N, C-alpha and C positions, 0 to 999 in steps of 0.2 A: 428368487433372485439368482442370477448366474454367479457361480462361485468366484470368478475373477473380479466381477464387479463388487462383490461383498468385501473383498480384501482391499480393492482400490478405494472404496468409500472410507474404509478405516485409515488408509494412508492420508487421504484428504483431511480427515477428522483430526489426526494427531499433528499434521503439518501446520495447522493453525496455531499451534503453540509457539511457532516461530514468528508470528505476525509482529512486525515492528522492530525486530532485533537482528534479522538475518541479512538485510540489504547491505550492499548491492547483490548478495547472493539470493537466489530464489528460496522460498520457504517450502522445502520438499518434505514429503512424508514417505517412509519406507517400512514395509512389513515383510517378515520372512516366515514362510509357512512350511511345515513338514507334517504330512499325513493329516491334513485339515486342522492342524493346531498351530497357532501363532507361537513361534519359539523365540522371536526377537522383533523389536520394532524401535524406530527412532525417527526424530525429525531434525532438521538443520539447526545446529547450534548458532549462537550469536556470531556475527561476522568475525572471521579469523579462526573459528573453531571447527569441529568436525562437521562433515556433511551428513545427511540423513542415513545414507547407506552404511557409512562407517559406524554411526551410533547403533544402527539396527544389528549389524554383524557383531559388534562388541557386546550387545545384549544377549547374544545366544550363548548359553552356558556350555552346551556340548557342541563344540565346533565341528565334530565329525559328522553331524547331521547336515551341515551346509552343503555337502556334496550330493545330498539327496533332496534338497529343499527347493522351494520356489520363492524368488524375491519379487516383491511388488513395489513399484515406485511411481510417484506422480509425474516425474520428469526424467527424461533420458539421463543416465549417469554420465558424469563429465569424463572427458578423455584427455584433459590437459592439466599441467601443473599450474596451480595458482598459489593460494595460501596453504593448500593441502594437496597431496598427491591425487592422481586420477582415481575416481571411484570404480570405473570400469576395470582398472587393473586389479583392484582389491577383490572384486567379484570373481575375476578370472583366477586369481591366486587361490581362492577358497573353493574353486571348481563348482560353483553354484550352477546347476545344469539348466535352469529355466528362469527367465526374467520377463516379467509382465510390466509394460511401461504405459503410463497414461498418455503423455504427450511428448513429441519430439522437442528437444531444446533448439530454439532458433538462434541462440547466441552463436556468432560466427566462429568462436573457438571450439564449439561442440557440433551443432548442426548435423547430426547423424553420425558423426565420427565415433561416438561412444557405442552406438548400436552396431556399427560395422566392426568395431574391435571385438565386441562380445560374440558376434556371429562367427567371426574368423577364428575364435578360440573353440568353437564347437557348441557354444551356448545356444539354446533354443530361445529366441526372442519374439515376443508378441507386442505390437505397438498399437495404441489407439483405443484401449479399453477405458471407458468413461472419458473419452478425449475432451468433449465439450466441458464437462465438469472440471477436469484438470486444467484446461485452458482458462476457465473462469477463475479458478483458484489462483492461478499464476498470472492474473491479469496485469498486475503491476510490472512484473518481470518482462512479460511479452510486449506490453506497451512501450516500455523503455527501450528495448532492443529492436522492435519492429518499426515503431513510429519515431524513434529518436527523441523522445520527450518523456517527462514523468506522467504517471497516471494521475489525473486531475479530478479532485473532488471540490465542487463549489458548495459552500455551506452558509446559510444565513437564517435568521429568525425574523418573522414578520408578524405584525399585528393582525387582528381580525379584519381591519379595513385596509390591509395591504401596504403598511409602512414598515421600514426597517430601522428608522431612527426618527426622533422628534425634530421639529423645525428648529428649535432652540434648546439649549441645555444650560443648567446652572453650574454644573461641576464637571471637571475633567475626569470622568469615569464612565463605564458602560451604563446604558439605560436598559435594564433587563426586561425582556418581553416574555421569556419563558421561565418555567419553574426550576427549582434546584436540581431535580432529577434529570431534566433535559440537559442542563448545564454539565452535570456529572457525565452524561453520555458523551458529550462533546469532548470532555477531557479524556475519556477512554479512547475515542477516535484519534486524538492527538498522539497517543502512545503507539498507534497502529501505522502511522505514516512517517515518512522520513523528514518532512518539512511542513511548515505552515507559512502562509504569505498574507501580508496586508499592505495597504498603501500608506502614504504619509498622513493623509487626513484621519485615518483610523487611529494612528499613534497620537496625533495631536488632540483628537477628541476624547479618546478613551484611556490613553496611557496604559495599554494592556501589557501583561508580561508574556502572554502566549505560551505559557508553560502548563505542566500537568500538576494540578493541586488537589483535585477531587478524585484522583485515581492513582493507582500505583503503576509506574512504568517510566519509560525513557522519554525525556523531553525532546520534541522535534527541533530540527534546525529552524531558526526564525529567519524569514526572508522578508525584507522591507524595501518597498519601492520609494526611493527618496531622490528624485531627479536632481535637485540642486544641492543636495547634502545639507539640508536645513535643520535636521533634527539634532538637538543637543544630546550629549552623552548622559544627561540626567534622566532620560526616559527609561522605563523599566525594561524595554527590549534590549538595552545595552548592559543589563546586569549579567553576572557570571553564572546564572542558572542554566543557560543553554547557549549554544553557538548561534551567532547572528551574522547573516550576510546582508549587506546593504547594496542595492542595485541603483546606481546613479547614471547620469547622462554620460559618464566616462565608460560605462560598460555597454550600454545599449542606446539606440536612438529612440527617444520617446515620442517622435512625431508620427510614426506609422508602424503597423504590424507589431504593436507592443507585446501582445500575448505570445506571438510566435518567437520573438526575440528572447523573452523571458524563458520560454521553454528550452530554447537552444542553450541559453546560459546555464540553466539548471541541469540539463543533460550533461554538459561539460563538467559540472560539479558532482556527477554520479548520483544525482537525486532521482530516485525511481518513483516516488509518489509524493503528492503534496495536497494539503487542504488550503483552499483559498478562502480566507475569512475576512477579506477586505470589505470596503464600503461598496456602494452601488456601482460607482464608476469602474473600480477594479474588476468586480464580478461581471459587469456587463461587457467589459473589454474581452474577457475570455469567451463569453457567450457569442458575441458578435463575430469573433474569429473562429468560432466552432472548435475551440480547443478546450474541451471538457469531456469527462467520462461519466461522472455522476453529479447530480444535484441533490442535496439534502436540505430540505426546508422545514423548519419548525414554524407552526402557526399557533400563536398564543391568543389569549382572550382580551388582551389590551386593545384599547381604541385610542388612536392619536388624533384623528380627524384631519390632520395635515402633518407634513414632514417629508422625509426622503422615501420615495416610492421603491418597492421591491423590484429587483431586476425582472426583465421579461425574457422568457425562453420557451422552447418547445422540446419536449422529451417524452419518453414512455415511462409512465408510472409503474414501478415494480414493487412498491411496498407502501403501506400506510399503517401506522400504529398510533395508539393513544398513550400518552404519558401523563396520567391524571387528566388535567384539563387541556394540555397541549396536544397537538396533532403533528406527527412527523411523517412527511411524505418524501420518498426517495425515487428519483427518476434516473434513467439511463439514457445516454445519447445514442440514438439509433442511426 
């Protein structure tokens, strides 16, 4: 393995520690190397805290080594003042002579300016090492800034005969198709994304809380489609466990291009990623408007014979795993 790729892989590996807590900042990973030894590494802190480069530099015990070291980072160092000062300035201050960057930052406030500033200071800059892997790692950030919408994950569970819900139900609560381990995985996913969305019918049928109970982590912002504002405050989605956004006909026009309007609304709210866990109609709306990035489908062993059919879509299967008797299939939108 090429030496630069080795350290960029490590950057990606540690950057994942920031999943679900850094947004709207990207979850960057940074490693500092001197004479083939890692002398400091760091990842982006929770939003408002240090960027990865700051944490990596602070982790270096002997700061005199920085002027002879190489800094590796998954994304171009920022060049503007936000919640924190520019990372490119800090790199220049410590006279780090070589910087290896995975991907250029497409955010309008950076977009090559950090690289230009580093080069102007005399720093040797290499861009594009493991670029595809770094872009994949930063897919939420890039989708938000390049496509002006959140990264969208559609998720549902379906029976062996292709239904996501029974025709009738006796109680106002979920009808489980998958096992407890699959449900725990879904709670883990919720901690990784900024928001979770359902429609009115899901709230009326299931009265979900849409929070994280079977995993440790941050609750996502709950987004509920409620055209006529018919949901009473007694439903669990209105409890104080997480923030809730209600989208009514006052915010968007429900008669056409619904998914596109939802995406614009969420973009304005700075939501970079969202899991759509709604019913068939909500899920199919995003599929029909081709506004999705991943589909995650659990297939259980239950048989309903009749009920609500699973959504129909076309995508490239990228993963299939067994969770005891359940099957999880993940697709990407090509």
